[in-house]
N, C-alpha and C positions, 0 to 999 in steps of 0.2 A: 215646401221648394219643389217646383215641378222639373222632373228629369226625363228628357226623350232620349231613347237609345235606338240607334238604327243598326239593325242587325240582331239576330235572336240565336246566335251560335255560342259556343263555350265561352266566349268572352262577354257576349251581349246578355245572355239569359243569366248567368252567374253575377253580374254587375247588377242586373236589374233586382234579383232576390235580395241582393246585399242591400242595395239602395232602399227597398221596400222595408227591409227589417229595421233599417235605420229611421223610418218614418218619412221618407220621401214619397212624393206622388210621381209614380212611374208609368210611362207608356212607351212600349217597345214596338217597333216597326220593322216587319219581316215580309219579303216578298215570295218567300218560298216555304220553308217550314222551320220550325223552332228545332234547335239542336245543331244548325249549320251544317256544313260539311262533314265535320266530325262524326256527328250521328247518322246522318243521311248518307253519306258515299264515302266515308273516310274509315276513321278510327274503329268505330263500332262494328260497321258491316265487314271490314277486313278481319277483325279479330273473331267474329262469329264464323267466318269461313274458315279461317285458321285453325279454329277449335274442331271444325269437322275433319280437315286434313290431318291435324295432329292424331285424332282417334282413329282415322283410316291407317296412319303409319303404325300406331300401336297394334292395331289388329294384324298387322303383318308380321308381327314379332311375338306372336302369342306363345309359340313353341319355347322360346327362349326364357318364359316364365312358367314354363310347366303346364300351360294351358292347350287343349286340343279342339280345334274348330273345323270341322270337315267342310264347311260351307264357304266359299268365296266371298268375301266382302268386297263389294264394288261402290264407287262413288255414284250418287244420283244428284245431278248438278242443279235439277230443278226443286229438289227436296232441300238440298242445302241452301238455294236461294230463299226457299220459302221459311225456312227457320230464321235466316238472317232478317228477313222482312217482319217476322213476328217479333224479333228482339227489338229491332228499330222502332216498330209501332208502339211496343210496350213503353220505351225510353220517351216517345214523344208525348204519350198521354201523361206519363210522368211530370215532364216539364209544364205542360199545358195545366195541369192540376196544381202545381206549385204556384204558377202565375195566377190563377184562381183564388187560391188559399191566401196569397199574400195581396191581393187586390190590384195586381198589376193588369193593365190594359194592353191586349194584344192588337195592333191594327195591321191587317194582312194587306200589304200592297207595297210598292216601291217607294223609298223614302228618298227625299232629296232635300239638302239644307238650303232654304230660300233666305236665311239670314243667320247671324250668331245666336237667334233666340227664336227661330222659327223652322220648323221641318214640314214641308209638303209631303203628303201620301197619296200617290196614285194607284189606285185599284182597278179592277175590272172595267171595261168599257169607258176607260178615261175618267172615271170619278176621282175628284180630287178634294181633299181636306187638309186644311192648314193646323198644326198644332204649334200652341205656345210652349215655350221652354225657358226655364231659367238657366239650365244647364244642359249640354247635349254630348253624348258620347257615340262615336263613330265605331261600329264594330261590323265591318261588311265583309271581312275575311278574304278568302282567295279561291282560286279554281285552278284546275289543271293548265299548265303552260301548254301552248298549241305552237308548233314549229311550222312556219310559212310553207316548208316544203313537204310537210305531212299533216295535212288538214284532217281533222277528225272526221269521219263519215259515220260513225256508230257501227259499222259493220266490219270492213277490213281493216281500217285504221282506226283505233280505238283509245280512248282514255281511261285512266283508272276507275272513274266513274262509270263508264260503258262496261268495263271487265266485271263489274258487280252485277251486271244485268243480263250476262250471257246465258242462253238457253242450252248451249251445248258445249262440251269440253273441246276446245281446238284441238286437234292432231298436232299441230306445231304453232309456236308462238314466239315470234320476235319482240324482245324488249328493248326499246332505245332508252338507254339510261340506267346505270347500275347504281343508283343512289337507293335511298330508304325504300321508297315505294316500288322501284323497279326490281329490287332483290327480295322484296316480300311477296310480290306476284310471282316471282319466278319461282318461289320455293311453294307456293300454293299451287301453281298449275303444273309443275312438275310431279308433285304428290298426286295430283288428279290424273295424271297420264300424259300430258301434254310434253313434247319434245320442246325445249326451250333453249333459245339463244339470247345473250345479252350483249349490246354493243355499249361501249362507254368511251366517250371522247378523252377522259382522263386517264391516268396510269394505273388507277386500281378502283375496286369497287368499294362503295361507302366511304368517299374520299374524306368525309367530315370526321370520320373516327381516327382513332389512333392506329398507326400503320400495322403493328402487330395484330389487331383486331382483323383488319382487312385481309391481312395474309391468311389467317386461319378461316376466315370466311369463304374465300377464293378455294382454299383447299376443300372445304365442304361442299360448295357448289360442284366442284368437280367429282368429288365422290357420288353426288346425285346425278351425274351425267348433264348437268347445265352447263353449255358451253358458254364461257365469257371471252369477249375479245375487248380488250383495252387498247387505247391510243388510236382508235378508229373513229371515223366520223361516217355517219350516214347522209350521204349527199343527196339521193333523190329516191322516189318511190314510184313504183308502177302498179297500178292495180291490174290484177288478171283474173280471169274467171273463178278460178279456185283459190285465189290469196293474193299475195303481194310479192313484188320482186324489188328488193332494196339493193342499190349500187352503193358502194362503200368507197371512200376517198383513196384508198389502196388498189383500187380496181376489181376488188372482189364482188361477188354477188351473193346474196343470200335470199332464199325463198321461204315464205312461211304462210300458213293459213290465215292468220292475222299478226298485225303489228301493234304492240301497245307502247305508245309514247309516254314516257315518264322522264321528263327533264325539268322537274320543278314545279312551282306554283306561280301564277299571275294574280297580281293583288287587284282586288276591288276596290279601286279607289277613283275610278272614272265614271261620270255620269251621276254623282251624287251631290254634285253642287259645292265642292270644297274650294274649286278654284274660284267660284264666283264670289265668295266671302272672303278670300284671302288668306285660306290655309295653305301653306307651303308644302310641296311635296319633293321628294327626292328623284335621283335619276332612274331609280326602278319603279317609279310611281308610288312610293311609300310616303305616307303621311307622316311629316315630321312632328315629333313631341319632344318635350323635355322630360326630365326624371319623374316629374309629377304626373306625366302622360297627357299633359295639356298641349294642345296644338299652338301654332303662332297666333292664333285668334283666342282671346281670353274668354273662358267659359265654354270653350269647344274641346272636347279630350277625343282621344283615339286609341284602341286597345287591339291587340290580337294581330292576326296574319297581314292585316292591312297597313300597320307600321313597320313591317320588315322584322328584321332580327330573327329570333328563333320562332319559326312557325309551327309551334305545338300548341295542342289544346289546353293543357294545363298551364302554360305561360300564359294564354289568352286568358284563362279563367282568374289567374293571380293579378293579372293587369287590370282585369274588370274591377276586383274588390279593391285593389290599389287605387284605382280612378277614382271610385266613389268614396273612399277615406279621404282623399285629397279634395274631393269636392265639398265635403263637409268641414273643411278646415285643417286636415290632417297634413303631414309632411313626410310621407312614405315614399320610399322607393323601392326597387327590386333588385336583388343580388342575383344577376343573371349568372354569374360564374358557379352558383350552387344549384342550377336547374338540371334535374336528371333528365336524360332521354333514353328512349328505349326503341328498339328496331326488332320487329317480331319476324325474324328469318327462323330458319332452323339450322343452328342452334340461335337462340335469342341474344341479342347484343344490348348492352345498356352502358351508359356512361354518365360521369358528372366531373365537373372540373376541367383542368388543363390536360391537353393530350403532350406526348414527350416533346414533339417537335415545336408546339407552342412555347413550353418551358425554356427549351434551346433557345427560341428567338428572344426570350426575354433575359437570357443570361444568367438564369437561376441555376445554382448547382443543386443536382438532385440525387437521390438514391431511389432506386425501384425495387419493389418485392413482387414476386410471382408466385403462383400457386395453380396446379392442374387440378381440373375436378376429378380426373382419374385416380387421385390420391385421396380421395374422400369415400368413406364407407356408405355414405348415402346415395351417392352417384352410382355405385354398383348396384345398389337394392332396386334402383329405379330403371336401371339399364341406360342411362344417360352420361357417359363418362368423358365426352369430347369437350374441350373448352379450357379457358384458363382466365384468370383474374390478374389484373396488374394494378399496383398501387404505386403512384408517383408521390414523393415526399421531398419536402425541402432539406437540402443535406445538412443545413446549419441549425434550424429550428426544429426539425422532424415533422412540421407541419403537413398535413396531407393536402395535396395540391390537386390531384386527381385520381379517378380510380375508373378503371375500364374492364369490362367483363363480356366474355361471350362463352355461353353455356347454356345448361337447363336454368329455366326460371330467372334468367338474369334480369329482367324487368322487374321482379320482385325484389330481388337482393340489392339492388343499387340505392335503395333509399338509407340505408344504414350509412352508405358512403356518402350521400348527400348530406346528412345531418353532420357527419365529420367535416365535410367541406364548409359548410355554412357556419359551423361553429368553431371552426379553426381548430379542429382537435388534431393531436399528434398521432402517429402511427402507434406508439406506445399505448395510446388511450384504447385503441381498438384491440390491439394484440393482448391487452391484459383484461380485457372483458372476457367474463366465460360466457362462451356459445353452448347453447344445449347440443348433445350429440346423440344419435346421427341426425346432423341437418346439412343442407347445403351452405347455410349462412356460414359455416366453419371457415369456408374458402377464404371470407374476407380476414377472418381472425388469424389464419395461417399466412397470407399474403402480407399482412401487416407485420407479422413477426419476421418474415422473410428479408424486410428491408433491412433489418440488421442481421441477417443471416441466423434468424433464432427460430425458423418454422420447424416444428416437430417432425412432421411427415414428409419431409424432404432430405434426399440423398445429401451427404457432404461434398461439397464443390472441391 
């Protein structure tokens, strides 16, 4: 069976390897670079820079650990970016080597569906090649959404992609949008020394998270002297010689050296021929698929950001392997409720399952358990005591419905909770599981016990 995949991001390249492992003849079409936005301008680059800023932050607190250093440690942005580029390059080579190892053909050019069984590849100087396929997977991803009133120029008004190419640390940075990407970049540039201001049209930062998580993050942003303005809209921007002047809908003005627009992602579903062959799209441009990830045209599948939903690299990867399994005759689907998410702010945020307001909307009676990181011995040993965990359970069945963490290494801690949600475990199952001491993972055990008022290291209420 011949499979053609359009897009080599975390959805496309994982699907390609899975398909090749299963004996399919696989061709991947990519017009930029393998790894997609996640590897080249998103997940990996930002986490590389965050690793540098975390090291910088720790260096500023050496005295607290009994360490003396007479020299002042300063950030060198060019070297930070060089390190980021080396990491990205290594990962790109790894994917390309996997393609060669599994006999996957990579066609470098822009792919367009000519029919439900043909993909046209346009490379440099207009050269075209038509590929025959028994099945097709569309995995074209997404890009930073651009506001008409704030057009990217790569200099004064920048996207998240542009932010990772800066040669100098801006003295002041205005971030439009206090979502995941906006808050991550706020923490990055504040640690590097920029004066950071965030504008958010909604009532709170990271509005996709549980309200309690947003409240603590906002307090931490304030501690870092990051200015956050909620319930405001940026109406217009004026480019000035030394920066930008932004007019808000409440009449106030804010000036900054640069403005980073971070208001979500635009889906890459246009110009790839889907409309011409009858593939249906939704209001946002998302390609509509069924539970098997098949579009409205039989034999044509779509995965990742381009279908909307959870715009996460690991979701795209699982959708890729699921689509391949279904192409091979399977009947697989994904439990999106058990997908963990992570936000690499300082402190980190991670969650899985339902938020408390979502549970309330469903009318499910619940119990909640909480536990503070400052009550853990391990948190004190590493000098990171801010944050908490919240466990939400069904009051009648004790089943774990959701877990929300803000604190040290939240992105690593969430996976035990993801397993609990997926396997429909009870809080009792977690509370009675022995956790090694001293570890940060004890926070989940204590919070699960706190659902029934049995946490050991909590004062009597």
